[in-house]
BAFI-3210 file (N, C-alpha, C; in Angstrom, 3 decimals, decimal comma, padded with zeros to 6 digits):
// residues 166
n [1|2|3|4|5|6|7|8|9|10|11|12|13|14|15|16|17|18|19|20|21|22|23|24|25|26|27|28|29|30|31|32|33|34|35|36|37|38|39|40|41|42|43|44|45|46|47|48|49|50|51|52|53|54|55|56|57|58|59|60|61|62|63|64|65|66|67|68|69|70|71|72|73|74|75|76|77|78|79|80|81|82|83|84|85|86|87|88|89|90|91|92|93|94|95|96|97|98|99|100|101|102|103|104|105|106|107|108|109|110|111|112|113|114|115|116|117|118|119|120|121|122|123|124|125|126|127|128|129|130|131|132|133|134|135|136|137|138|139|140|141|142|143|144|145|146|147|148|149|150|151|152|153|154|155|156|157|158|159|160|161|162|163|164|165|166]
n.u [000,617|000,674|000,968|-001,560|-002,505|-005,062|-006,570|-005,553|-005,586|-007,250|-008,653|-009,979|-010,348|-011,463|-013,057|-011,394|-009,291|-007,487|-005,396|-002,578|-001,165|002,021|003,336|004,766|003,365|002,107|000,601|-002,117|-000,548|001,133|-000,331|-001,969|-003,244|-004,933|-004,237|-004,674|-003,814|-002,823|-001,435|000,881|004,241|004,397|005,070|005,349|004,734|006,964|008,816|008,123|009,437|009,129|010,664|010,354|008,828|007,737|006,661|007,079|008,992|011,343|010,135|008,822|007,108|005,278|004,481|002,347|000,758|000,215|002,255|001,942|004,933|003,662|005,146|007,818|008,559|009,803|010,038|011,403|012,469|013,321|016,410|016,395|013,578|011,048|008,357|006,484|004,088|005,533|008,001|008,847|007,863|009,465|011,846|011,311|010,859|013,634|014,843|013,403|014,040|016,859|016,536|014,910|016,584|018,590|017,602|016,000|013,266|015,304|017,616|017,136|015,389|016,265|016,883|019,480|020,911|020,250|020,671|023,014|023,477|024,057|022,239|021,549|020,515|019,120|021,130|021,436|023,418|024,451|025,364|023,065|020,191|017,835|015,079|012,859|013,068|012,780|009,996|008,813|009,556|008,332|005,624|005,145|005,436|003,078|001,384|001,655|000,797|-001,717|-002,762|-002,116|-004,312|-006,467|-006,010|-006,519|-008,817|-010,499|-009,633|-011,305|-013,781|-014,460|-014,147|-015,987|-018,302|-018,134|-018,285|-021,341|-022,279|-022,180]
n.v [-001,035|002,263|005,451|007,948|011,169|011,915|009,992|008,880|010,845|013,467|016,883|017,405|016,889|013,599|010,659|008,555|009,905|010,950|011,763|014,868|016,463|017,580|020,080|021,715|024,641|027,627|029,048|027,663|026,032|024,427|022,228|021,083|018,562|015,029|012,412|008,968|007,215|004,518|004,429|006,372|007,339|008,902|011,882|012,969|015,714|017,600|019,098|021,250|021,692|023,927|023,276|023,980|026,235|029,255|031,136|030,038|028,897|028,299|028,270|027,354|025,282|024,310|021,487|020,014|017,561|014,342|013,844|013,840|014,034|014,923|016,276|018,214|019,224|018,607|016,971|017,360|015,829|016,665|015,444|015,626|014,515|016,796|018,357|020,267|022,536|024,904|024,907|023,867|025,765|027,866|026,571|026,426|029,200|030,393|028,402|029,180|031,826|031,878|030,248|031,833|033,583|032,426|030,646|030,064|030,512|029,937|029,189|025,907|024,984|022,544|019,627|018,615|021,022|022,563|021,023|021,552|024,127|026,406|026,401|028,771|027,871|028,721|027,935|025,739|025,990|024,046|023,566|022,310|022,242|024,981|024,337|025,533|028,429|028,745|027,942|029,813|032,251|032,063|031,853|034,206|036,019|035,303|036,406|039,027|039,674|038,877|041,097|042,771|042,917|042,940|045,656|047,080|046,455|047,178|050,123|050,145|049,635|051,823|054,481|053,234|053,722|056,595|057,509|056,732|058,395|060,815]
n.w [000,387|-000,918|000,222|000,069|000,064|000,145|000,604|003,366|004,971|006,549|006,626|008,854|012,161|013,879|014,913|013,566|012,541|014,042|014,463|014,979|012,356|011,741|009,051|006,137|007,077|007,799|010,951|012,843|014,493|013,076|011,856|009,575|008,634|009,523|010,671|010,770|014,212|014,289|011,420|012,023|013,274|016,794|018,477|022,006|024,115|022,238|020,183|017,012|013,800|011,436|008,112|005,397|002,907|001,874|003,417|006,230|006,844|009,127|011,174|014,350|016,689|019,664|020,616|022,831|022,815|021,273|018,335|014,880|011,635|008,888|006,415|005,525|007,374|011,115|014,128|016,918|019,981|023,441|024,983|027,929|029,984|029,704|031,484|031,176|029,034|028,870|029,257|027,091|025,232|025,744|025,457|022,093|021,398|021,644|019,814|017,519|017,410|016,091|014,053|012,230|011,962|010,410|008,400|005,097|002,757|000,297|001,949|003,297|006,410|007,081|009,396|009,173|009,149|010,793|013,446|013,984|015,000|017,407|020,513|022,845|026,417|029,786|032,889|035,741|038,927|038,640|036,237|034,370|032,416|033,525|033,957|035,868|035,768|033,225|032,715|034,907|033,493|031,049|032,494|033,684|031,512|030,210|032,131|032,106|029,481|029,311|031,499|029,907|028,127|029,197|030,102|027,498|026,692|028,787|028,562|026,026|026,413|028,438|026,372|024,848|026,282|026,608|024,505|024,189|025,782|025,067]
ca.u [-000,005|001,427|000,617|-002,554|-002,904|-006,625|-007,599|-004,668|-005,274|-008,200|-008,661|-010,860|-010,375|-012,672|-012,081|-010,507|-008,069|-006,949|-003,390|-002,643|-000,136|002,508|004,082|005,002|002,131|002,091|-000,647|-002,787|000,412|001,606|-000,781|-003,093|-004,138|-005,007|-004,359|-005,067|-003,135|-002,245|-000,495|001,872|005,168|004,388|005,689|004,713|006,161|008,359|008,748|008,314|010,405|009,119|011,735|010,059|007,918|007,812|006,683|006,529|010,422|012,062|008,827|008,715|005,715|005,283|003,726|002,592|-000,021|001,069|001,497|003,089|005,243|003,490|006,082|008,305|008,701|010,165|010,204|012,585|012,337|014,594|016,751|015,741|011,911|010,339|007,210|005,589|004,383|006,078|009,370|008,437|007,702|010,660|012,858|010,754|011,164|015,025|015,378|012,907|015,071|017,960|015,964|014,352|017,601|019,541|017,215|014,632|013,155|016,205|017,972|016,104|015,763|016,653|017,339|021,005|021,175|019,541|021,300|024,466|023,132|023,902|021,081|021,821|019,281|019,748|021,277|021,375|024,541|025,267|024,947|021,789|019,394|016,880|013,721|011,998|013,522|012,188|008,777|008,240|009,474|007,091|004,467|005,202|005,129|001,571|000,471|001,858|000,340|-003,136|-002,735|-001,872|-005,049|-007,290|-006,191|-007,023|-010,174|-011,147|-010,075|-011,792|-015,114|-014,508|-014,245|-017,559|-019,376|-018,061|-019,307|-022,793|-023,167|-021,682]
ca.v [000,082|003,758|006,683|008,727|011,866|012,251|008,648|008,523|011,925|014,252|018,432|017,794|015,524|012,746|009,193|007,866|010,622|012,044|012,344|016,130|015,914|019,085|019,683|023,506|025,533|028,874|029,173|026,495|024,947|024,080|021,220|020,800|017,425|014,352|010,579|007,683|006,790|003,258|005,024|007,238|006,923|010,145|012,236|013,999|016,974|017,448|021,022|020,928|022,703|023,945|022,990|024,859|026,986|031,088|032,216|029,158|028,268|028,200|028,852|026,552|025,448|023,507|019,997|018,409|016,518|013,650|014,382|012,919|014,839|014,454|016,274|019,788|019,552|017,430|016,939|017,670|015,544|017,296|014,676|015,759|014,992|018,347|018,113|021,366|023,245|026,646|024,850|023,606|026,972|028,730|026,274|026,222|030,601|030,110|027,807|030,360|033,055|031,320|029,614|032,485|034,840|031,844|030,178|031,141|029,756|029,533|028,318|025,335|024,808|021,084|019,088|018,464|022,322|022,676|020,243|022,265|025,469|026,182|027,138|028,487|028,002|029,271|027,078|025,802|026,401|022,937|023,753|021,529|023,283|025,223|024,360|026,062|029,687|028,810|027,970|030,956|033,172|031,862|032,079|035,717|036,975|035,366|037,246|040,608|039,818|039,173|042,412|044,345|042,653|043,771|047,169|047,682|046,090|048,381|051,636|050,301|049,625|053,293|054,561|053,124|054,738|057,764|057,234|056,449|059,017|061,692]
ca.w [000,063|-000,976|000,777|-000,597|001,301|-000,041|001,594|004,456|006,087|006,597|007,286|009,722|013,373|013,912|015,947|012,762|011,955|015,171|015,271|014,356|011,349|011,143|007,968|006,456|007,615|008,936|011,844|013,722|015,046|011,644|011,748|008,160|007,871|010,887|010,113|011,838|015,127|013,772|010,480|011,996|014,666|017,437|020,071|023,089|024,338|021,819|019,226|015,545|012,917|009,799|007,063|003,916|002,579|001,620|004,532|007,150|007,139|010,278|012,288|015,344|017,371|020,799|020,376|023,827|022,287|020,684|016,861|013,577|010,716|007,461|005,361|005,470|009,093|011,808|015,308|017,833|021,073|024,159|025,933|028,832|030,192|029,844|031,707|030,967|027,463|029,058|029,007|025,952|024,649|025,892|024,137|020,777|021,067|021,430|018,393|016,580|016,988|015,238|012,645|011,296|011,271|009,528|007,288|004,210|001,824|-000,432|002,269|004,036|007,972|007,510|010,427|008,636|009,291|012,665|014,533|014,105|015,858|019,091|020,849|024,603|027,817|031,352|033,568|037,016|038,957|038,208|034,987|033,666|031,605|034,640|033,727|036,816|035,246|031,746|033,352|035,463|032,925|030,496|033,289|033,883|030,011|029,922|032,975|031,408|028,479|029,626|032,245|028,878|027,137|030,351|030,058|026,552|026,869|029,882|027,420|024,993|027,186|028,842|025,232|024,178|027,060|026,734|023,134|024,166|026,642|024,759]
c.u [000,840|000,465|-000,647|-003,121|-004,644|-007,288|-007,145|-004,773|-006,803|-007,826|-009,117|-010,681|-011,435|-011,779|-011,157|-008,936|-008,321|-005,455|-002,917|-001,107|000,740|003,322|004,186|003,844|002,604|000,832|-000,867|-001,510|001,012|001,061|-002,263|-004,257|-004,073|-004,850|-004,553|-003,876|-002,020|-000,845|000,939|002,592|004,381|005,176|005,061|005,636|007,261|008,045|009,203|008,981|009,618|010,170|011,528|009,464|008,103|007,615|007,383|008,353|011,125|011,164|008,822|007,631|006,135|004,261|003,513|001,742|000,851|000,669|002,411|003,779|004,620|004,684|006,462|008,482|009,345|010,479|011,386|012,047|013,256|015,082|016,373|014,217|011,974|009,051|006,218|005,300|005,041|007,303|009,356|009,038|008,753|011,805|012,574|011,434|012,794|015,376|014,581|013,586|016,099|017,581|015,373|015,184|018,425|019,036|015,897|014,184|014,136|017,248|017,249|016,211|015,685|017,125|019,072|021,501|021,352|019,909|022,560|024,477|023,307|022,922|021,143|020,483|020,018|020,011|021,448|022,883|025,217|025,541|023,583|020,704|018,293|015,718|012,350|012,290|012,398|010,757|008,110|008,209|008,425|005,330|004,143|005,000|003,833|000,569|000,745|001,055|-000,977|-003,335|-003,077|-003,412|-006,271|-007,320|-006,745|-008,114|-011,093|-010,831|-011,163|-013,807|-015,426|-014,688|-015,903|-018,535|-019,609|-018,655|-020,917|-023,373|-022,704|-023,151]
c.v [001,390|004,673|007,415|009,745|011,991|011,027|008,416|009,728|012,583|015,747|018,455|016,378|014,811|011,277|008,479|008,392|011,714|012,148|013,671|015,860|017,495|018,722|021,692|024,002|026,526|029,095|027,746|025,601|024,492|022,659|021,618|019,977|016,777|012,990|009,899|006,916|005,625|003,554|005,548|006,852|008,816|010,299|012,936|014,894|017,451|019,155|019,993|022,026|022,910|023,851|023,850|025,305|028,757|031,299|031,208|028,768|028,667|028,801|027,043|026,680|024,107|022,264|019,495|017,872|015,424|013,742|013,657|014,307|013,930|014,918|018,020|020,110|018,508|017,783|016,508|017,318|016,143|015,671|014,634|016,015|016,390|017,997|019,382|022,190|024,484|026,153|024,884|025,099|028,293|028,278|026,567|028,114|030,559|029,347|029,154|031,283|032,876|030,797|030,760|033,804|033,941|031,176|030,867|030,026|029,116|028,657|027,337|025,131|023,638|020,693|019,043|019,811|022,942|022,387|020,929|023,154|024,964|027,064|027,179|028,499|027,887|027,936|026,748|026,236|024,934|022,476|022,549|022,922|023,498|025,777|024,999|027,581|029,698|029,021|028,865|032,348|032,834|032,306|033,549|036,411|036,925|036,072|038,466|040,776|039,695|040,456|043,237|044,167|043,264|045,371|047,575|047,398|047,111|049,796|051,219|050,485|051,357|054,471|054,895|053,586|056,121|058,175|057,520|057,244|060,377|062,650]
c.w [000,146|-000,083|000,075|000,218|000,890|001,089|002,837|005,285|005,506|007,222|008,519|010,886|013,070|014,678|014,738|012,572|013,264|015,682|014,249|013,513|011,154|009,743|007,958|006,251|008,664|009,809|012,267|014,161|014,347|011,514|010,690|008,219|009,715|009,983|011,490|012,864|014,275|012,381|010,947|013,921|015,173|018,098|020,499|023,649|023,940|021,075|017,635|014,863|012,104|009,037|005,895|004,134|002,593|002,469|005,999|007,561|007,893|011,379|013,152|016,293|018,498|020,277|021,811|023,694|021,587|018,767|016,055|012,968|009,347|006,242|005,362|006,699|009,771|013,142|016,287|019,400|022,407|024,692|027,315|029,486|030,559|030,556|031,877|029,291|027,823|028,566|027,868|024,796|024,589|025,253|022,414|020,624|020,917|019,982|017,468|016,100|016,038|014,426|011,705|011,088|010,226|008,592|006,468|003,455|000,977|000,497|003,702|005,596|008,216|008,592|010,158|009,420|010,533|013,634|014,776|014,876|016,869|019,881|023,024|025,604|028,996|031,799|035,009|037,241|039,059|036,828|033,844|033,680|033,310|033,913|034,284|035,782|034,129|032,303|033,904|034,677|031,620|030,857|033,475|032,215|029,804|030,965|032,596|030,218|028,799|030,606|030,613|028,213|028,079|030,054|028,866|026,389|028,033|028,814|026,687|025,405|027,669|027,528|024,572|025,161|026,854|025,189|023,008|024,851|025,971|023,613]
res [d|f|f|d|k|r|k|d|t|s|t|v|p|d|e|e|f|c|i|p|l|v|n|a|k|l|g|n|n|g|i|m|f|y|g|r|e|s|d|w|n|t|q|t|m|c|i|d|v|i|q|n|g|a|v|a|t|g|t|v|y|v|q|p|q|p|v|g|a|l|w|d|a|y|l|i|k|p|v|a|e|v|k|s|a|e|v|l|l|y|m|a|k|c|i|e|k|l|t|k|e|q|f|s|y|d|k|k|a|t|w|e|r|v|k|l|c|e|i|r|l|p|a|t|s|s|g|k|p|d|f|d|y|m|e|r|y|i|r|a|i|e|k|l|t|i|a|g|v|v|k|f|r|d|k|e|i|a|a|a|r|q|a|v|n|a]
***
């Protein structure tokens, strides 16, 4: 049997096609299709790198759920066990900063190239990755973002009230 994208994937998840498949897609976490669980080797708590695409090359996504790679993307599983999506997000953004600067449609972000790149992460005094710091940092950024959205929303409501009362 040969793989036939039309028969072996779906653009909508359901009971049969339940595994997200990443490929050269900007947005929606790099997921455009879904496959059958029995057809795909999957990873969880991993990072996916888009290696091709005019706009998507070098984009990096966090994949905490089981996921497979369809084409023009690959999955990176940290060597150390990562238990939170926040740590994966910190790592993904470190990788993406580098891949977006160094790679393009003409110079694809292939695994053979990206694996040679040096990515620096915060470390503990013993030299191990500081997962606690990475998680706290992302949570702090999330809180600041939420606070900014609330502040913006409050200004919009106040402006709307002022317009209604005028």
